[in-house]
N, C-alpha and C positions, 0 to 999 in steps of 0.2 A: 528475624527469630534467633531466638536463643538454643542452638541445637544441646548446646554441652548442656543445659538444665533441664533439656529433655533424655540425655544419655543418661547422664546422672541418675535422673529418678530409675531409669527403666535397668541401671546398675545394679541400684539398690532393692529392685521390684524383685529381680533377678537372686540377688542373695539371698534374699526372703525366701522367695521360694526352695530353689538349694539346700538354704538352712534347712527346711522344715523336711527336704525328702532327708538331708543326712542323719536326723532325729531318726524318720521311719526306718531307712537300712539300719542304722545300730537297736530300735529296737527288733529286726528281723535276726541280726549278729545273733543276739543276744539269746533269742529264742533257740540259733542253732547250737547254742554253745549248751546251750540246757538240754537240747537232744542229743549231741554229743555226749556230754556228762551222762545221760541214762543208758547209754550204749554200749559205755567204759565198762557197767556193772552188768549188764546182761550177758546172757551164755554167749559164747565163742561157738556163731556159726557163719557158714558162706553168705546167709541172706543178711546176718548181723553185720559180717564184714562190709560186705557191699554199701549198704547203708551208711556205714560209719564213714566212710571214705565219699561216699556224694554229701553226706551232710558238713564234711572236712572243706571238700572243695566250695562249696554251697557259700561255706561262710569265707572261706577268702575270696572268693566273686566280691562277695559283699563286702568286706576289707580292701578291695581295689577301689570299689565304687566311690567309698568314701575317702579313700585317699587321693584320687581323681579330682573328685568336687572339691576339695580343700584346695588341691594345686593350682585346680582351674581358676579358683579365686583369689590365691594369692602373686600368679601370673600377669595377673591384670584382665581376667576376661578372656583366658584362651588358653591352650593347653598342647607346651613344644611337641614337635613331630617324634620325638627322641622317647619321648615321657611314652606317647601313645605306642610306638613298635615296642616298649620295657616290655610295657604292659601285655600287649599281642603275644609275644615271646614265652612269658610268663603262663597266659592262658592257656598256650597250645601245648608246651611242657604240663600244664594239671590233664589236660584230657588224655596224654601219652599216656601219664600215671593211670588212667582211671580205662582205656580203652585200647588193650592191648592185645587182644586175642585176634585182631584182624590184622592179617600182614600186610596190605595194599594201603590200608589204613593208616596205618606206623610208620608205614615207608612216606607217603604223601605228608603227612604231618611233619616226621623227621626234615624232610626234605623242605617244608615251608618256613621249619626253623632257621635251615640254614640260607636262604632266602630272605628272612628279618635281619640275623645274623650280615648278612653283608651288608643291607640298608642302616642297618646301625651303623657300622663302620665307613659308611659314606656320610654318614651326617655325623661323626665325632668330630670335632677340630685336630687339627694337626695329624690325621692320618693321610694318606700317603691317594686314599680316593677321594677325600674331602671334596663337600664343593663349597666351603667355606673360605674364601678368600678368592674366587673365581671369577667374581661378577665384574664389568669393565663399565665404566661410565662410557655413554654412546660416543662423547667425542675423543676416548681412551683406544678404541677399538683401532681406527684406523692412523691410530699416532704412528706405529714403527713401520707404517709399509710406506715406499720411496712415492712421491705422487710423480704420475706420467707428462 
C-alpha cells in the first residue's frame, strides 16, 4: 500500500477545504469592514461605540483565523505551539479591552496573560527556562553515572 499517495491526496483535499473556508472568512471580514465604516459616520452614542468595538474585535478575530490558516499550510500542516500561545494572548488582550467592568474577570484575564507569557518564555529558544536542547537520547541519560 502506498500511504504517501493517500497522504498527498488528503493534504490537497484539506488545502482545498481550508482555501474555501478562507474565502468565506474574507467575505465576512469585508462585511465587518463595511459595518465599521457605516458606524464611523453614525452619531456618537454609548450603544454605537460598543457596537463599533464589537465589530472591530470580530474583524480582528477573523483576520487571525485567516493568518492561522495560511500559517498552517505554510508549516506543512501543523501550527507551532508558540504561535497558538501568541494568538491566545492576543485574544485575551482583546477581551480585556472589551470587558473591563468586572474586577474579578479583569484580574483572571490578567493572570491568564501572565501565565501565557510564562509558557511563551519556556518555548523561546535561548531562554534560561527553555525546553529546547534538554532532550537526551536514552543511551546518554546514564552515561555520566558511575557503574556499580
